[in-house]
C-alpha positions as CSV (number, residue, x, y, z in Angstrom):
1,X,-21.7,-38.5,-26.5
2,X,-24.1,-36.1,-24.8
3,X,-23.1,-32.4,-24.9
4,X,-23.5,-32.5,-21.1
5,X,-22.4,-35.9,-19.7
6,X,-23.4,-36.3,-16.1
7,X,-20.0,-37.6,-15.0
8,X,-18.6,-34.1,-14.7
9,X,-19.6,-30.6,-13.4
10,X,-19.8,-27.4,-15.4
11,X,-18.7,-23.8,-14.9
12,X,-21.1,-21.0,-16.1
13,X,-18.2,-19.9,-18.2
14,X,-18.4,-23.2,-20.2
15,X,-15.5,-25.2,-18.7
16,X,-16.1,-28.8,-17.6
17,X,-14.5,-30.6,-14.7
18,X,-14.3,-34.4,-14.5
19,X,-13.1,-35.7,-11.1
20,X,-11.0,-38.8,-10.7
21,X,-10.0,-39.0,-7.0
22,X,-8.4,-35.7,-6.1
23,X,-7.4,-34.9,-9.7
24,X,-9.8,-33.0,-11.9
25,X,-9.5,-33.1,-15.7
26,X,-10.6,-29.7,-17.3
27,X,-11.7,-28.8,-20.8
28,X,-14.2,-26.6,-22.5
29,X,-17.7,-27.7,-23.5
30,X,-19.0,-28.4,-27.0
31,X,-21.2,-25.2,-26.6
32,X,-18.0,-23.1,-26.1
33,X,-16.3,-24.7,-29.1
34,X,-19.4,-24.0,-31.2
35,X,-19.4,-20.3,-30.1
36,X,-15.7,-19.9,-30.8
37,X,-15.7,-21.7,-34.2
38,X,-12.3,-23.2,-35.2
39,X,-9.7,-22.7,-32.4
40,X,-6.4,-21.4,-33.9
41,X,-4.3,-20.9,-30.7
42,X,-4.4,-22.1,-27.1
43,X,-2.2,-20.9,-24.2
44,X,-2.1,-23.3,-21.3
45,X,-0.6,-22.8,-17.8
46,X,2.6,-24.3,-16.7
47,X,2.6,-27.5,-14.7
48,X,3.0,-26.5,-11.0
49,X,0.8,-23.3,-11.3
50,X,-1.5,-22.8,-8.4
51,X,-5.0,-21.7,-9.3
52,X,-8.1,-20.6,-7.5
53,X,-11.6,-21.4,-8.9
54,X,-12.4,-18.6,-11.3
55,X,-8.7,-17.7,-12.1
56,X,-7.8,-17.4,-15.7
57,X,-6.0,-20.7,-16.8
58,X,-5.2,-19.7,-20.3
59,X,-6.5,-18.2,-23.5
60,X,-8.1,-19.8,-26.5
61,X,-8.2,-17.9,-29.8
62,X,-10.2,-18.7,-32.9
63,X,-11.0,-17.1,-36.2
64,X,-13.9,-15.4,-34.5
65,X,-12.7,-14.3,-31.1
66,X,-10.3,-14.6,-28.1
67,X,-11.6,-16.0,-24.9
68,X,-10.1,-16.7,-21.5
69,X,-10.3,-20.3,-20.1
70,X,-11.1,-20.3,-16.4
71,X,-10.1,-22.7,-13.7
72,X,-13.3,-24.4,-12.5
73,X,-11.6,-25.6,-9.3
74,X,-8.9,-24.6,-6.9
75,X,-5.6,-26.5,-6.9
76,X,-2.4,-27.1,-8.7
77,X,-1.9,-27.8,-12.4
78,X,-0.3,-31.3,-12.5
79,X,-0.6,-32.0,-16.2
80,X,-1.4,-30.3,-19.4
81,X,-2.5,-31.8,-22.7
82,X,0.8,-31.4,-24.6
83,X,-0.9,-32.4,-27.9
84,X,-2.6,-29.0,-27.7
85,X,0.7,-27.1,-27.3
86,X,3.3,-26.2,-29.8
87,X,6.6,-28.0,-29.1
88,X,9.9,-28.7,-30.8
89,X,9.1,-29.9,-34.2
90,X,5.4,-30.2,-33.4
91,X,2.4,-28.0,-34.1
92,X,-0.5,-27.9,-31.7
93,X,-3.4,-30.2,-32.7
94,X,-6.3,-27.9,-31.8
95,X,-8.5,-30.1,-33.9
96,X,-8.8,-32.2,-30.8
97,X,-10.6,-29.4,-29.0
98,X,-12.8,-28.9,-32.0
99,X,-13.6,-32.6,-32.7
100,X,-13.5,-34.1,-29.2
101,X,-13.8,-31.3,-26.5
102,X,-15.2,-33.8,-23.9
103,X,-12.4,-36.4,-24.5
104,X,-9.1,-36.1,-26.2
105,X,-9.4,-32.3,-26.3
106,X,-9.0,-31.9,-22.5
107,X,-6.7,-29.1,-21.5
108,X,-5.3,-29.6,-18.0
109,X,-5.5,-31.8,-14.9
110,X,-5.7,-30.0,-11.6
111,X,-4.9,-31.6,-8.2
112,X,-7.6,-30.3,-5.9
113,X,-6.4,-28.0,-3.1
114,X,-7.2,-29.1,0.5
115,X,-10.9,-28.6,1.1
116,X,-11.6,-27.8,-2.5
117,X,-14.4,-29.5,-4.4
118,X,-16.9,-29.3,-7.2
119,X,-20.1,-28.6,-5.4
120,X,-20.1,-24.9,-6.5
121,X,-20.2,-26.0,-10.2
122,X,-23.4,-26.7,-12.2
123,X,-24.7,-30.3,-12.7
124,X,-25.2,-31.5,-16.2
125,X,-28.9,-30.7,-16.0
126,X,-28.3,-27.2,-14.7
127,X,-25.7,-26.5,-17.4
128,X,-28.0,-27.9,-20.2
129,X,-30.7,-25.5,-18.9
130,X,-28.2,-22.6,-19.0
131,X,-27.1,-23.2,-22.6
132,X,-30.7,-23.8,-23.7
133,X,-31.4,-20.2,-22.7
134,X,-28.8,-18.9,-25.3
């Protein structure tokens, strides 16, 4: 899979947003995962949390650093990837973020706020140009 598939938009802060109707799946890009190195902890927002584009959604920690994860779109968190969260008798599987950041490593789904969209985000080509400059 391409590091910047064209079926989604990208935030300059390295989150991706894949629309499906009025719900957007959000995760971090392979470039972000590469910069972090192995994620060790992820804090995700609660379902029902309202966010504006650019708000901090959560935090991802790795052996190398701690980085905020930002909401690329405005709306309400309607689902979180529970496989990435610790739960009763279950340890978070952050390997999903490391191994499949564009697929099974998604983090949250956000129902777009009225009038919100993705036009402010980078296209795949624009994002690829941004990370090529690093």
